Residue frames relative to the residue before (quaternion, step in Angstrom):
aa qw qx qy qz dx dy dz
M 1.0000 0.0000 0.0000 0.0000 0.00 0.00 0.00
N 0.4445 -0.6868 0.5045 0.2762 3.54 -1.07 0.73
R 0.4427 -0.6810 0.5162 0.2715 3.54 -1.09 0.71
P 0.4928 -0.6405 0.4875 0.3306 3.62 -0.92 0.82
D 0.4609 -0.6852 0.4912 0.2771 3.57 -1.05 0.74
I 0.1828 0.8171 -0.5213 0.1645 3.57 0.18 1.28
L 0.5345 0.6584 -0.4025 0.3447 3.58 1.21 -0.04
G 0.2159 -0.7686 0.5898 0.1216 3.52 -1.00 0.86
S 0.7182 -0.3949 0.3137 0.4794 3.56 -1.24 -0.26
S 0.6155 -0.5790 0.3851 0.3709 3.57 -1.20 0.44
R 0.7649 0.2094 -0.1495 0.5906 3.58 1.22 -0.36
A 0.0626 -0.8446 0.5318 -0.0028 3.53 0.25 1.34
A 0.5154 -0.5921 0.5077 0.3550 3.54 -1.21 0.50
V 0.0780 -0.8165 0.5719 0.0116 3.58 -0.96 0.81
A 0.1666 -0.7107 0.6640 0.1620 3.49 -1.39 0.31
F 0.0440 -0.8380 0.5436 0.0203 3.60 -0.94 0.63
L 0.1384 -0.7440 0.6497 0.0716 3.49 -1.32 0.53
E 0.1936 -0.7906 0.5713 0.1051 3.59 -0.74 1.01
V 0.0527 0.7704 -0.6335 0.0491 3.55 -0.96 0.92
S 0.2782 -0.7220 0.5959 0.2150 3.54 -1.32 0.16
I 0.0455 -0.7729 0.6316 0.0396 3.55 -1.05 0.76
R 0.4101 -0.7039 0.5223 0.2520 3.54 -1.15 0.64
V 0.0125 0.8022 -0.5925 0.0722 3.55 -0.65 1.13
S 0.8458 -0.0950 0.0305 0.5241 3.56 -0.73 1.14
C 0.7159 -0.4874 0.2335 0.4420 3.55 0.84 1.13
S 0.6874 0.3837 -0.3131 0.5312 3.60 1.14 0.39
V 0.4242 -0.7015 0.5097 0.2611 3.55 -1.17 0.45
R 0.1222 -0.7759 0.6175 0.0426 3.55 -0.79 1.05
H 0.2633 -0.7713 0.5626 0.1385 3.55 -0.84 0.98
W 0.1427 -0.7904 0.5929 0.0577 3.53 -0.79 1.05
R 0.1170 -0.7356 0.6578 0.1118 3.51 -1.17 0.61
F 0.2431 -0.7777 0.5679 0.1166 3.53 -0.68 1.12
I 0.0758 -0.8046 0.5888 -0.0112 3.55 -0.51 1.21
Q 0.1671 -0.7728 0.6038 0.1014 3.55 -0.70 1.05
R 0.2249 -0.7853 0.5674 0.1037 3.54 -0.52 1.22
T 0.1866 -0.8031 0.5553 0.1084 3.58 -0.54 1.08
G 0.5394 0.6267 -0.4076 0.3874 3.58 1.22 -0.21
N 0.8064 0.1057 -0.0617 0.5785 3.58 0.92 -0.86
R 0.4307 -0.7538 0.4213 0.2623 3.55 1.30 0.47
S 0.4933 0.5660 -0.5221 0.4047 3.50 0.25 1.37
V 0.3574 -0.7079 0.5641 0.2301 3.56 -1.30 0.22
A 0.1083 -0.8139 0.5698 0.0352 3.59 -0.83 0.97
L 0.2865 -0.7348 0.5927 0.1633 3.54 -1.22 0.64
Y 0.1225 -0.7650 0.6292 0.0615 3.56 -0.95 0.93
G 0.2208 -0.8564 0.4589 0.0846 3.55 -0.36 1.26
D 0.7539 0.3352 -0.1847 0.5339 3.60 1.06 -0.65
P 0.4057 -0.7428 0.4687 0.2529 3.62 -0.41 1.16
D 0.6511 0.5292 -0.3267 0.4350 3.60 1.05 -0.68
R 0.7358 0.3959 -0.2271 0.5003 3.58 1.20 -0.44
T 0.4368 0.7124 -0.4570 0.3047 3.58 1.24 -0.05
L 0.4386 -0.6893 0.5106 0.2680 3.55 -0.89 0.92
P 0.6161 -0.5590 0.3890 0.3957 3.60 -1.09 0.58
Y 0.6321 -0.5356 0.4067 0.3850 3.54 -1.19 0.63
G 0.7995 0.2570 -0.2099 0.5007 3.56 -0.81 1.00
D 0.6921 0.4131 -0.2766 0.5233 3.61 1.22 -0.29
V 0.0512 0.8577 -0.5046 0.0843 3.54 0.50 1.24
E 0.4114 -0.7102 0.5209 0.2344 3.52 -0.87 1.00
H 0.1619 -0.7773 0.6014 0.0894 3.57 -0.99 0.86
R 0.0600 -0.7728 0.6317 0.0129 3.52 -0.88 1.02
P 0.2468 -0.8254 0.4842 0.1527 3.59 0.06 1.26
L 0.5479 -0.5841 0.4892 0.3455 3.52 -1.21 0.61
Q 0.5422 -0.6408 0.4291 0.3335 3.56 -0.95 0.86
A 0.5878 -0.5611 0.4375 0.3849 3.55 -1.19 0.50
G 0.8270 0.1190 -0.1153 0.5372 3.56 -0.87 0.94
A 0.5134 -0.6142 0.4934 0.3403 3.55 -1.22 -0.55
A 0.5188 -0.6424 0.4682 0.3145 3.56 -1.09 0.74
V 0.7113 -0.4269 0.3310 0.4498 3.55 -1.31 0.19
N 0.8485 0.1077 -0.1383 0.4993 3.56 -0.95 1.02
N 0.6143 0.5303 -0.3534 0.4652 3.59 1.26 0.18
V 0.1680 -0.7280 0.6437 0.1657 3.51 -1.38 0.22
V 0.3259 -0.6817 0.6048 0.2514 3.54 -1.26 0.40
V 0.1358 -0.7997 0.5835 0.0402 3.55 -0.82 1.03
Q 0.3167 -0.6792 0.6261 0.2153 3.54 -1.04 0.85
V 0.2927 -0.8056 0.4951 0.1421 3.55 -0.35 1.29
H 0.1950 -0.7668 0.6024 0.1051 3.56 -0.96 0.94
A 0.7882 -0.0296 0.0360 0.6137 3.58 1.07 -0.73
A 0.1227 -0.7917 0.5973 0.0370 3.56 -1.12 0.77
G 0.3439 -0.7246 0.5591 0.2099 3.55 -1.08 0.75
F 0.1285 -0.7840 0.6036 0.0668 3.55 -1.12 0.71
T 0.1456 -0.7729 0.6150 0.0566 3.56 -0.88 1.04
P 0.4726 -0.7074 0.4342 0.2962 3.64 -0.51 1.11
G 0.6545 0.5500 -0.3187 0.4093 3.58 0.97 -0.80
E 0.5632 0.6344 -0.3972 0.3500 3.59 1.14 -0.45
L 0.5504 0.6094 -0.4063 0.4008 3.60 1.17 -0.31
S 0.7032 0.4157 -0.2669 0.5113 3.58 1.23 -0.33
W 0.5141 0.6237 -0.4341 0.3978 3.60 1.24 0.07
P 0.4957 -0.6787 0.4437 0.3109 3.63 -0.69 0.97
G 0.6228 0.5711 -0.3456 0.4080 3.58 1.03 -0.71
T 0.5417 0.6222 -0.4013 0.3981 3.58 1.23 -0.33
W 0.8195 0.1902 -0.0927 0.5326 3.60 1.06 -0.62
T 0.7113 0.3859 -0.2730 0.5202 3.63 1.22 0.09
D 0.4569 -0.6494 0.5202 0.3145 3.55 -1.28 0.30
R 0.7649 -0.3813 0.2491 0.4555 3.58 -1.28 -0.13
L 0.6908 0.4432 -0.2718 0.5024 3.59 1.21 -0.43
G 0.5781 -0.6242 0.3590 0.3839 3.57 1.27 0.18
R 0.4848 0.6689 -0.4327 0.3608 3.60 1.24 0.23
D 0.5583 -0.6184 0.4404 0.3346 3.54 -1.06 0.82
R 0.0402 -0.8098 0.5853 0.0075 3.57 -0.91 0.90
T 0.3467 0.7222 -0.5248 0.2878 3.59 1.10 0.55
P 0.5028 -0.1532 -0.8506 -0.0132 1.56 -2.16 1.26
S 0.1182 -0.7992 0.5888 0.0246 3.55 -0.95 0.93
I 0.4022 -0.6921 0.5471 0.2446 3.54 -1.26 0.43
P 0.3123 -0.7727 0.5209 0.1846 3.62 -0.64 1.04
G 0.5797 0.5877 -0.4465 0.3452 3.53 -1.36 -0.03
H 0.0743 -0.8225 0.5636 0.0152 3.57 -0.88 0.93
E 0.6983 0.4340 -0.2717 0.5002 3.59 1.16 -0.42
L 0.0410 0.8157 -0.5750 0.0481 3.56 -0.99 0.75
A 0.0476 -0.7185 0.6877 0.0925 3.45 -1.45 0.29
G 0.2557 0.7766 -0.5363 0.2094 3.56 -0.81 0.94
V 0.5569 -0.5910 0.4780 0.3349 3.53 -1.27 -0.52
V 0.4686 -0.6744 0.4945 0.2848 3.59 -0.89 0.94
S 0.1232 -0.8142 0.5654 0.0470 3.58 -0.79 1.05
A 0.7987 0.0320 -0.0279 0.6002 3.62 1.20 -0.33
L 0.2276 -0.7723 0.5833 0.1078 3.56 -1.13 0.75
G 0.3216 -0.7237 0.5764 0.2016 3.54 -1.05 0.80
Y 0.6639 -0.4919 0.3767 0.4188 3.55 -1.29 0.31
G 0.8030 0.3175 -0.2301 0.4487 3.55 -1.02 0.81
T 0.5129 0.6411 -0.4376 0.3667 3.61 1.19 -0.09
R 0.1077 -0.7945 0.5969 0.0288 3.54 -1.09 0.78
G 0.8105 0.3366 -0.2238 0.4238 3.51 -1.23 0.56
L 0.7288 0.3366 -0.2266 0.5515 3.61 1.25 0.01
S 0.1267 -0.7893 0.5969 0.0679 3.56 -1.23 0.45
V 0.6134 -0.5380 0.4218 0.3955 3.57 -1.23 0.47
G 0.7740 0.3042 -0.2561 0.4927 3.55 -0.92 0.96
Q 0.5541 0.6266 -0.3868 0.3883 3.58 1.27 -0.16
R 0.4340 -0.6624 0.5491 0.2670 3.57 -1.12 0.76
V 0.0255 0.8065 -0.5870 0.0651 3.57 -0.87 0.99
F 0.0503 -0.7549 0.6469 0.0958 3.54 -1.38 0.15
G 0.2818 0.7715 -0.5379 0.1899 3.55 -1.18 0.46
L 0.6251 -0.5488 0.4321 0.3482 3.53 -1.33 -0.47
A 0.3413 -0.6828 0.6041 0.2289 3.54 -1.13 0.73
D 0.6429 -0.5202 0.3891 0.4059 3.57 -1.24 0.39
W 0.5584 -0.6448 0.4114 0.3210 3.58 -0.98 0.86
T 0.7958 0.3213 -0.1505 0.4907 3.60 0.96 -0.79
H 0.6005 0.4994 -0.3880 0.4893 3.59 1.16 0.55
D 0.6818 -0.4414 0.3531 0.4644 3.57 -1.26 0.16
G 0.4069 -0.7815 0.4470 0.1547 3.49 -1.00 0.99
T 0.7729 -0.4620 0.2954 0.3194 3.46 -1.43 -0.29
L 0.5437 0.5975 -0.4257 0.4077 3.63 1.20 0.01
A 0.5490 0.5383 -0.4033 0.4962 3.52 0.71 1.20
E 0.6206 -0.5728 0.3789 0.3784 3.56 -1.20 0.39
Y 0.7838 0.1144 -0.0625 0.6072 3.58 1.15 -0.61
V 0.0057 0.7828 -0.6222 0.0100 3.55 -1.14 0.68
A 0.3400 -0.7086 0.5809 0.2119 3.55 -1.14 0.73
V 0.0044 -0.8106 0.5801 -0.0800 3.57 -0.76 1.11
E 0.5213 -0.5908 0.5011 0.3579 3.57 -1.15 0.59
A 0.5364 -0.6640 0.4158 0.3140 3.56 -0.81 1.00
R 0.6540 0.5393 -0.3234 0.4204 3.59 0.98 -0.79
N 0.6228 0.5542 -0.3352 0.4389 3.60 1.25 -0.32
L 0.6903 0.4681 -0.2532 0.4901 3.57 1.30 -0.15
A 0.1267 -0.7558 0.6358 0.0921 3.52 -1.31 0.49
P 0.5974 -0.5570 0.4181 0.3976 3.60 -1.14 0.46
L 0.2367 -0.7435 0.6097 0.1394 3.56 -1.07 0.82
P 0.4087 -0.7332 0.4797 0.2554 3.61 -0.47 1.13
G 0.6094 -0.6153 0.3768 0.3288 3.54 -1.11 0.72
D 0.6877 0.4694 -0.2922 0.4705 3.60 1.17 -0.44
V 0.6109 0.4960 -0.3653 0.4974 3.61 1.25 0.29
D 0.4289 -0.7253 0.4815 0.2413 3.58 -0.64 1.14
F 0.5990 -0.5751 0.4157 0.3710 3.57 -1.13 0.64
T 0.6116 0.5548 -0.3530 0.4398 3.60 1.02 -0.73
V 0.6578 0.4884 -0.2982 0.4898 3.57 0.96 -0.86
G 0.6487 0.5350 -0.3219 0.4352 3.58 0.91 -0.88
A 0.6817 0.4925 -0.2884 0.4578 3.58 0.97 -0.84
S 0.6482 0.5303 -0.3218 0.4416 3.60 1.18 -0.41
L 0.6574 0.5992 -0.2841 0.3579 3.58 1.21 -0.41
P 0.6210 0.6189 -0.3917 0.2792 3.66 0.76 -0.85
I 0.7478 0.3796 -0.2539 0.4819 3.63 0.55 -1.04
S 0.6935 0.4744 -0.2926 0.4565 3.59 0.77 -0.98
G 0.7109 0.4711 -0.2716 0.4460 3.57 0.80 -0.99
L 0.6877 0.4718 -0.2886 0.4703 3.58 0.89 -0.90
T 0.6267 0.5291 -0.3445 0.4567 3.59 0.98 -0.78
A 0.6667 0.5009 -0.3018 0.4621 3.57 0.89 -0.93
W 0.6637 0.5112 -0.3064 0.4521 3.57 0.89 -0.94
Q 0.7109 0.4588 -0.2669 0.4615 3.58 0.81 -0.99
E 0.6038 0.5500 -0.3605 0.4504 3.59 1.07 -0.64
L 0.7355 0.4354 -0.2384 0.4610 3.56 0.83 -0.98
F 0.8468 0.2882 -0.0922 0.4375 3.53 0.52 -1.24
V 0.7021 0.4217 -0.2704 0.5060 3.60 1.18 -0.43
H 0.8077 0.2683 -0.1270 0.5094 3.58 0.57 -1.15
G 0.7167 0.4494 -0.2557 0.4680 3.59 0.99 -0.78
R 0.2140 -0.8188 0.5047 0.1704 3.58 1.26 -0.37
F 0.0438 0.8603 -0.5032 0.0689 3.51 0.98 0.99
Q 0.1061 -0.7643 0.6337 0.0549 3.53 -1.19 0.76
V 0.6258 -0.5655 0.3887 0.3708 3.54 -1.10 0.76
G 0.7907 0.3160 -0.2495 0.4613 3.53 -0.99 0.91
Q 0.5378 0.6291 -0.4116 0.3815 3.59 1.22 -0.13
S 0.4149 -0.6696 0.5549 0.2674 3.54 -1.31 0.40
V 0.1138 -0.7999 0.5891 0.0137 3.56 -0.97 0.95
L 0.1836 -0.7507 0.6270 0.0981 3.57 -0.89 1.02
V 0.1038 -0.8168 0.5674 0.0058 3.57 -0.63 1.17
H 0.2331 -0.7568 0.5950 0.1375 3.58 -0.53 1.14
G 0.8105 0.1950 -0.1692 0.5259 3.55 -1.05 0.78
A 0.1512 0.8591 -0.4795 0.0958 3.57 1.07 0.75
A 0.6670 0.4813 -0.3101 0.4768 3.61 1.20 -0.30
G 0.5741 0.6243 -0.3635 0.3855 3.59 1.27 -0.16
G 0.7517 -0.4094 0.2757 0.4374 3.53 -1.33 0.05
V 0.7239 0.3945 -0.2373 0.5138 3.59 0.90 -0.91
G 0.6714 0.5324 -0.3049 0.4157 3.57 0.83 -0.99
S 0.6521 0.5087 -0.3218 0.4609 3.58 0.99 -0.77
M 0.6270 0.5180 -0.3307 0.4787 3.59 1.13 -0.63
V 0.6320 0.5219 -0.3285 0.4694 3.58 0.96 -0.86
T 0.6466 0.5392 -0.3165 0.4370 3.56 0.91 -0.96
Q 0.7058 0.4707 -0.2755 0.4521 3.58 0.80 -0.99
L 0.6692 0.4912 -0.3059 0.4663 3.59 0.91 -0.88
A 0.6523 0.5194 -0.3154 0.4530 3.57 1.00 -0.82
R 0.6473 0.5083 -0.3227 0.4674 3.59 0.93 -0.85
E 0.6607 0.5094 -0.3161 0.4516 3.58 0.89 -0.90
A 0.7029 0.4694 -0.2580 0.4679 3.58 1.07 -0.77
G 0.6318 -0.5857 0.3217 0.3927 3.59 1.25 0.03
A 0.4426 0.6957 -0.4541 0.3374 3.59 1.15 0.57
Y 0.3426 -0.6320 0.6326 0.2882 3.50 -1.40 0.22
V 0.1407 -0.8490 0.5091 0.0160 3.57 -0.43 1.26
I 0.1034 -0.7457 0.6571 0.0383 3.51 -1.01 1.01
G 0.1727 -0.8018 0.5667 0.0789 3.57 -0.64 1.11
T 0.1480 -0.7682 0.6109 0.1217 3.56 -1.23 0.42
G 0.2533 0.7496 -0.5906 0.1584 3.53 -1.33 0.32
R 0.6776 -0.4299 0.3697 0.4684 3.54 -1.25 -0.42
A 0.7099 -0.4671 0.3085 0.4275 3.56 -1.25 0.37
A 0.6708 0.5185 -0.2973 0.4391 3.57 0.98 -0.86
D 0.6490 0.5392 -0.3114 0.4372 3.60 1.24 -0.35
R 0.4312 0.7548 -0.4370 0.2307 3.57 1.24 -0.36
Q 0.7318 0.4420 -0.2703 0.4427 3.58 0.59 -1.09
T 0.6265 0.5350 -0.3426 0.4516 3.57 1.01 -0.76
A 0.6568 0.5092 -0.3089 0.4626 3.58 0.93 -0.89
L 0.6630 0.4933 -0.3044 0.4737 3.58 0.96 -0.83
D 0.6336 0.5385 -0.3286 0.4478 3.58 1.02 -0.78
F 0.6923 0.4547 -0.2772 0.4869 3.59 1.10 -0.65
G 0.7278 -0.4894 0.2226 0.4257 3.58 1.24 0.13
A 0.4440 0.6780 -0.4815 0.3337 3.62 1.19 -0.04
Q 0.3425 -0.7583 0.5216 0.1884 3.59 -0.94 0.88
E 0.7505 0.1087 -0.1089 0.6428 3.54 1.31 -0.32
F 0.1526 -0.7802 0.5978 0.1030 3.56 -1.24 0.35
V 0.1781 -0.7634 0.6151 0.0852 3.55 -0.99 0.92
D 0.2839 -0.7426 0.5887 0.1460 3.55 -0.69 1.16
L 0.3516 -0.7845 0.4711 0.1974 3.59 -0.36 1.21
D 0.6455 0.5152 -0.3255 0.4605 3.59 1.21 -0.34
N 0.8335 0.2463 -0.0744 0.4890 3.57 0.97 -0.82
D 0.7044 0.4347 -0.2723 0.4906 3.61 1.13 -0.47
A 0.5055 -0.6285 0.4942 0.3244 3.56 -1.27 0.34
L 0.3963 -0.7302 0.5059 0.2321 3.57 -0.57 1.15
S 0.6039 0.5897 -0.3497 0.4066 3.57 1.10 -0.66
D 0.5312 0.6296 -0.4112 0.3903 3.61 1.22 -0.31
A 0.6765 0.4719 -0.2861 0.4877 3.59 1.23 -0.43
N 0.2800 0.8056 -0.4832 0.1977 3.58 1.23 0.38
G 0.7906 0.3638 -0.2504 0.4242 3.55 -1.17 0.66
V 0.3999 0.7140 -0.4884 0.3030 3.60 1.12 0.51
D 0.5624 -0.6228 0.4369 0.3240 3.54 -1.24 0.48
L 0.8162 0.0636 0.0352 0.5731 3.56 0.98 -0.87
V 0.0986 -0.7670 0.6324 0.0449 3.57 -0.95 0.95
F 0.1238 -0.7642 0.6286 0.0741 3.56 -0.95 0.92
D 0.0919 -0.8330 0.5454 -0.0149 3.57 -0.59 1.22
V 0.0700 -0.7821 0.6188 0.0246 3.55 -0.88 1.02
I 0.6186 0.5996 -0.3074 0.4042 3.57 1.32 -0.12
G 0.1743 -0.8048 0.5434 0.1633 3.58 0.80 -1.00
G 0.6678 0.5256 -0.3508 0.3933 3.56 -1.22 -0.51
D 0.8351 -0.1526 0.1321 0.5118 3.54 -1.07 -0.79
I 0.6269 0.5309 -0.3414 0.4567 3.58 1.02 -0.78
G 0.6468 0.5218 -0.3189 0.4557 3.57 0.97 -0.81
K 0.6448 0.5201 -0.3191 0.4603 3.58 0.97 -0.85
R 0.6937 0.4775 -0.2738 0.4646 3.57 0.88 -0.97
S 0.6160 0.5780 -0.3453 0.4090 3.56 1.11 -0.65
A 0.5710 0.6063 -0.3848 0.3978 3.58 1.10 -0.62
G 0.6874 0.4951 -0.2778 0.4530 3.56 1.07 -0.71
L 0.5978 0.5821 -0.3551 0.4215 3.58 1.27 -0.15
V 0.5992 0.6032 -0.3489 0.3941 3.56 1.23 -0.48
R 0.4360 -0.6921 0.5118 0.2627 3.57 -0.89 0.93
A 0.6678 -0.4629 0.3799 0.4421 3.56 -1.27 0.20
G 0.8066 0.2145 -0.1881 0.5177 3.56 -0.76 1.07
G 0.5408 0.6330 -0.3917 0.3917 3.56 1.30 -0.01
M 0.3981 -0.7267 0.5279 0.1862 3.55 -1.34 -0.05
L 0.1588 -0.7174 0.6696 0.1086 3.53 -1.17 0.81
V 0.0381 -0.7898 0.6119 -0.0192 3.58 -0.71 1.12
T 0.0044 0.8309 -0.5529 0.0618 3.57 -0.72 1.06
I 0.2144 -0.7313 0.6271 0.1613 3.53 -1.29 0.51
A 0.5402 0.6456 -0.3755 0.3878 3.57 1.31 0.24
G 0.7055 -0.4087 0.2621 0.5162 3.59 1.21 0.35
P 0.7201 -0.4326 0.2994 0.4524 3.59 -1.25 0.26
P 0.5044 -0.6661 0.4517 0.3127 3.62 -0.83 0.93
E 0.3642 -0.7405 0.5277 0.2015 3.55 -0.97 0.91
A 0.7666 0.1511 -0.1121 0.6139 3.57 1.29 -0.19
Q 0.1071 -0.7940 0.5970 0.0403 3.55 -1.16 0.58
S 0.5346 -0.6195 0.4723 0.3278 3.52 -1.06 0.80
A 0.5422 -0.6402 0.4373 0.3239 3.54 -1.01 0.83
D 0.7885 0.2987 -0.1422 0.5185 3.57 1.10 -0.69
G 0.6838 0.4579 -0.2876 0.4900 3.59 1.26 0.15
L 0.4756 -0.6464 0.5161 0.2993 3.53 -1.35 -0.08
A 0.1427 -0.7714 0.6131 0.0929 3.56 -1.25 0.46
V 0.0267 -0.7959 0.6035 -0.0410 3.55 -0.93 0.98
D 0.0688 -0.7468 0.6553 0.0899 3.56 -1.07 0.74
F 0.0163 -0.8193 0.5724 -0.0292 3.57 -1.02 0.74
V 0.3125 -0.6850 0.6206 0.2188 3.50 -1.39 0.30
V 0.5002 -0.6844 0.4396 0.2971 3.55 -0.75 1.04
E 0.1720 -0.7783 0.5994 0.0733 3.55 -1.10 0.79
A 0.5250 -0.6158 0.4822 0.3354 3.54 -1.15 0.64
D 0.0787 0.7794 -0.6165 0.0791 3.55 -1.06 0.79
R 0.4029 -0.7563 0.4592 0.2341 3.58 -0.43 1.20
A 0.6651 0.5109 -0.3145 0.4447 3.59 0.89 -0.89
Q 0.6710 0.4892 -0.3017 0.4684 3.58 0.96 -0.83
L 0.6054 0.5391 -0.3510 0.4687 3.59 1.05 -0.72
S 0.6609 0.5081 -0.3059 0.4599 3.57 0.96 -0.84
E 0.6173 0.5334 -0.3391 0.4684 3.59 1.06 -0.72
V 0.6724 0.5057 -0.2970 0.4517 3.57 0.91 -0.94
V 0.7092 0.4570 -0.2863 0.4542 3.60 0.75 -0.98
Q 0.6022 0.5468 -0.3715 0.4476 3.62 1.06 -0.55
R 0.6373 0.5168 -0.3277 0.4684 3.58 1.03 -0.71
V 0.6079 0.5277 -0.3504 0.4788 3.57 1.10 -0.63
R 0.6571 0.5143 -0.3085 0.4566 3.59 0.90 -0.89
D 0.7066 0.4660 -0.2558 0.4670 3.57 1.01 -0.83
G 0.4945 -0.6666 0.4271 0.3588 3.59 1.25 -0.20
R 0.5015 0.6627 -0.4184 0.3664 3.58 1.25 0.27
L 0.7680 0.2355 -0.1199 0.5835 3.58 1.27 -0.33
R 0.1713 -0.7856 0.5900 0.0730 3.55 -0.85 1.04
T 0.4150 -0.6815 0.5389 0.2701 3.54 -1.07 0.73
N 0.2723 -0.7397 0.5949 0.1576 3.54 -1.29 0.40
I 0.1004 0.8136 -0.5555 0.1392 3.55 0.31 1.32
G 0.2134 -0.8181 0.5264 0.0901 3.55 -0.68 1.12
N 0.8141 0.0139 0.0451 0.5788 3.57 1.03 -0.74
V 0.0777 -0.7689 0.6338 0.0334 3.55 -1.06 0.85
S 0.0104 0.8036 -0.5920 0.0602 3.57 -0.71 1.13
P 0.4814 -0.6300 0.5069 0.3381 3.60 -1.13 0.53
L 0.6546 -0.5222 0.3647 0.4071 3.58 -1.18 0.46
D 0.6148 0.5661 -0.3523 0.4213 3.58 1.04 -0.70
D 0.7362 0.3549 -0.2111 0.5362 3.59 1.21 -0.49
A 0.3170 0.7971 -0.4756 0.1946 3.58 1.24 0.26
V 0.5708 0.6054 -0.3912 0.3932 3.59 1.06 -0.68
S 0.6793 0.4942 -0.3011 0.4512 3.59 0.90 -0.88
A 0.5909 0.5840 -0.3708 0.4150 3.59 1.14 -0.50
F 0.6276 0.5287 -0.3338 0.4639 3.59 1.23 -0.40
N 0.5575 0.6238 -0.3808 0.3938 3.57 1.24 -0.35
P 0.4317 -0.7391 0.4447 0.2637 3.62 -0.44 1.13
T 0.6428 0.5405 -0.3415 0.4220 3.61 1.03 -0.64
E 0.7177 0.4415 -0.2538 0.4748 3.58 1.21 -0.33
R 0.4932 0.6649 -0.4412 0.3464 3.59 1.22 0.01
T 0.1899 -0.7550 0.6162 0.1195 3.55 -1.18 0.61
K 0.6526 -0.4906 0.3817 0.4333 3.56 -1.28 0.20
G 0.7186 0.4049 -0.3139 0.4703 3.54 -1.09 0.68
K 0.7200 -0.4711 0.3282 0.3899 3.50 -1.38 0.07
T 0.2941 -0.7172 0.6028 0.1891 3.55 -1.15 0.73
I 0.0767 -0.7993 0.5961 -0.0023 3.56 -0.77 1.09
I 0.2018 -0.7553 0.6142 0.1075 3.55 -1.01 0.90
R 0.2705 -0.7450 0.5902 0.1531 3.56 -0.75 1.08
V 0.2224 -0.8167 0.5234 0.0982 3.56 -0.35 1.24
R 0.7808 0.2326 -0.1147 0.5684 3.55 0.92 -0.91
R 0.4385 -0.7173 0.4809 0.2488 3.56 -0.78 1.02
């Protein structure tokens, strides 16, 4: 197989933005380097190891695709602000530093190469899905991905929409139907109901026959209601305890809200969280934390609902790859999903 032409010059022009984030009680300094030679974005985590400005290291994609992998020409990539604090963004499966690394885990694009053993996909096919958590990500023109992490993207679904679905859609699906074991007629409390994940949970739950109570800040009320919440709890001004006795709580916040949420679950109910292990648990209910996993069948279920008009995406900002550095700037983020258009 021929290798995609993704290599740039040995000294690419770059733009950078330095920020600090707190990770595991320590401060890690990131330098965001935009490589214009091969059009990707890299993260440099250790200031002492950062290459000089303008002297950007290039690690070319391997020729062809590894066993069970495919190479995808990325058209659009999703970016989740919280991923900058995920250890997998800068470490490998053994916890070893792998910076400079490429962020981004969601993608939509076209298969350009197939590895041995791949099934269900073909070169030239439109796909969307998740990149591996501990490998280089999707803010690049090409990315190698396990074939099982991808699903076909129908031709009537835009790449931007496809890139917005994997994390939000899969998290919502797995929270409700896998870990939450939702049953028709149950009540569901959705924290962050106006956000990318919360809005998906709200819509899927309503379609499945739930009574949905959304939470968030005062400014989020109308958005949450527009996505299908039947009630809304303003976390700044309303009493969260008023929502006591629900069957299922979905938590994306953690901390004090997560602790208080445990007391809202009825006997036999469930608290499901993606904010880390629950710090409190209802005496008569269950609590589960999970990390979303790629699943081709579930991706297909989600995208079909989008095609049918039963599920709306929640995209807040779309930027070209050339402007991706600014998308990392917290002052420029908007509500909803951030999408980077990689291919014009």
